[in-house]
C-alpha positions as CSV (number, residue, x, y, z in Angstrom):
1,M,10.8,-80.2,-23.4
2,E,11.2,-81.7,-19.9
3,Q,14.9,-80.8,-19.8
4,A,14.1,-77.3,-21.1
5,M,11.7,-76.8,-18.2
6,V,14.3,-78.0,-15.6
7,D,16.8,-75.6,-17.2
8,G,14.4,-72.7,-16.8
9,R,14.0,-72.1,-20.5
10,V,10.1,-72.4,-20.5
11,T,7.9,-69.5,-19.5
12,V,4.1,-69.2,-19.1
13,D,2.8,-65.7,-19.2
14,G,6.3,-64.4,-18.6
15,N,6.9,-66.6,-15.5
16,V,9.6,-69.4,-15.5
17,V,8.0,-72.8,-15.1
18,K,10.2,-75.6,-13.8
19,T,7.6,-77.9,-12.3
20,M,6.5,-80.9,-14.4
21,G,2.7,-81.2,-14.6
22,T,2.0,-77.6,-14.1
23,K,-1.6,-77.1,-15.3
24,I,-2.3,-74.3,-17.8
25,D,-4.9,-73.4,-20.4
26,P,-2.9,-73.1,-23.7
27,S,-5.8,-71.2,-25.3
28,L,-5.4,-68.4,-22.6
29,S,-1.7,-68.6,-21.7
30,V,1.4,-67.5,-23.6
31,I,3.9,-70.3,-23.6
32,A,7.5,-69.6,-24.7
33,L,10.7,-71.6,-25.1
34,D,13.9,-69.5,-25.0
35,G,11.8,-66.4,-25.2
36,R,10.1,-67.4,-28.5
37,P,6.3,-68.1,-28.3
38,A,5.4,-71.8,-28.7
39,S,2.5,-72.8,-30.9
40,L,0.1,-75.6,-30.7
41,P,-0.2,-78.1,-33.7
42,S,-2.5,-76.7,-36.3
43,A,-4.2,-80.0,-36.7
44,C,-4.5,-83.0,-34.5
45,I,-3.2,-86.3,-36.0
46,Y,-4.3,-89.7,-34.8
47,V,-2.6,-92.8,-36.2
48,M,-3.4,-96.5,-35.7
49,L,-0.2,-98.3,-36.5
50,N,0.4,-102.1,-36.7
51,K,3.8,-102.1,-35.0
52,P,6.0,-104.9,-36.3
53,Q,8.4,-107.0,-34.1
54,G,11.9,-105.5,-33.8
55,V,10.7,-101.9,-33.7
56,L,10.9,-99.7,-30.6
57,S,7.8,-97.9,-29.2
58,T,9.6,-94.6,-28.8
59,V,10.2,-91.4,-30.8
60,R,14.0,-91.8,-30.9
61,D,16.7,-94.2,-29.8
62,D,20.3,-93.3,-28.7
63,H,21.5,-96.7,-30.2
64,R,20.0,-95.8,-33.6
65,R,17.5,-98.7,-33.6
66,R,14.4,-98.5,-35.7
67,T,11.5,-96.7,-33.9
68,V,7.7,-96.5,-34.6
69,V,8.2,-92.9,-35.8
70,D,10.6,-94.2,-38.5
71,L,7.6,-96.0,-40.0
72,L,5.6,-92.8,-40.5
73,P,5.4,-90.6,-43.5
74,S,7.7,-87.5,-43.1
75,R,4.8,-85.1,-42.9
76,W,3.6,-86.8,-39.7
77,R,7.1,-87.0,-38.3
78,S,7.5,-83.2,-38.8
79,A,4.1,-82.8,-36.9
80,R,5.8,-84.4,-33.9
81,V,3.6,-87.5,-33.7
82,F,4.5,-89.7,-30.7
83,P,3.3,-93.1,-29.4
84,V,0.5,-93.4,-26.8
85,G,1.7,-96.2,-24.5
86,R,4.3,-98.9,-25.2
87,L,4.7,-102.3,-26.8
88,D,7.8,-104.4,-26.2
89,M,10.4,-104.4,-29.0
90,D,9.7,-108.1,-29.6
91,S,5.9,-107.6,-29.7
92,D,3.7,-106.6,-32.6
93,G,0.2,-105.1,-32.5
94,L,-1.9,-102.0,-32.5
95,M,-0.2,-98.8,-31.4
96,L,-1.9,-95.5,-31.2
97,M,0.1,-92.4,-32.1
98,T,-0.9,-88.7,-31.9
99,N,0.5,-85.1,-31.8
100,E,-2.3,-84.1,-29.3
101,L,-0.9,-83.9,-25.8
102,L,-4.3,-83.8,-24.1
103,F,-5.4,-87.1,-25.7
104,F,-2.1,-88.6,-24.6
105,R,-2.4,-87.4,-21.0
106,H,-6.0,-88.5,-20.6
107,T,-5.4,-91.9,-22.1
108,I,-2.3,-92.7,-20.1
109,I,-3.2,-91.0,-16.8
110,S,-7.0,-91.9,-16.7
111,P,-7.3,-95.5,-18.1
112,F,-10.7,-97.1,-17.8
113,L,-12.2,-100.5,-18.4
114,I,-15.0,-101.0,-20.8
115,H,-17.3,-104.0,-20.1
116,C,-18.7,-105.6,-23.3
117,G,-21.3,-108.3,-22.9
118,P,-22.7,-109.7,-19.6
119,S,-22.0,-107.7,-16.5
120,E,-20.1,-110.5,-14.7
121,D,-17.0,-109.9,-12.8
122,L,-14.2,-110.1,-15.4
123,F,-11.6,-110.8,-12.7
124,S,-13.2,-113.6,-10.8
125,E,-11.8,-117.1,-11.3
């Protein structure tokens, strides 16, 4: 989608949008790609995936290596589910995935620390 914006193929309320991060309200605006109205996912999907070692934390890979999306059932792949964050290829562990852009943006752009237990400084030595 980013390249489509740069190419001037995305419009919001009839106006070409080329600036990444342009803020809109999708419930009020008409978003189109190549003149065809875009639609929001009909249902939000949230996936907790135990990513195994040797799998890339990305949607696709130009070198045809296995990705986390390859591990999902086809009905979720067709819903355009993508990973929230990254784990190294040689790492394993919990990976969150979703098709909800607002969840993705808030989680990545606005991280926060939750203190559990005594209120001592977690970063002191």
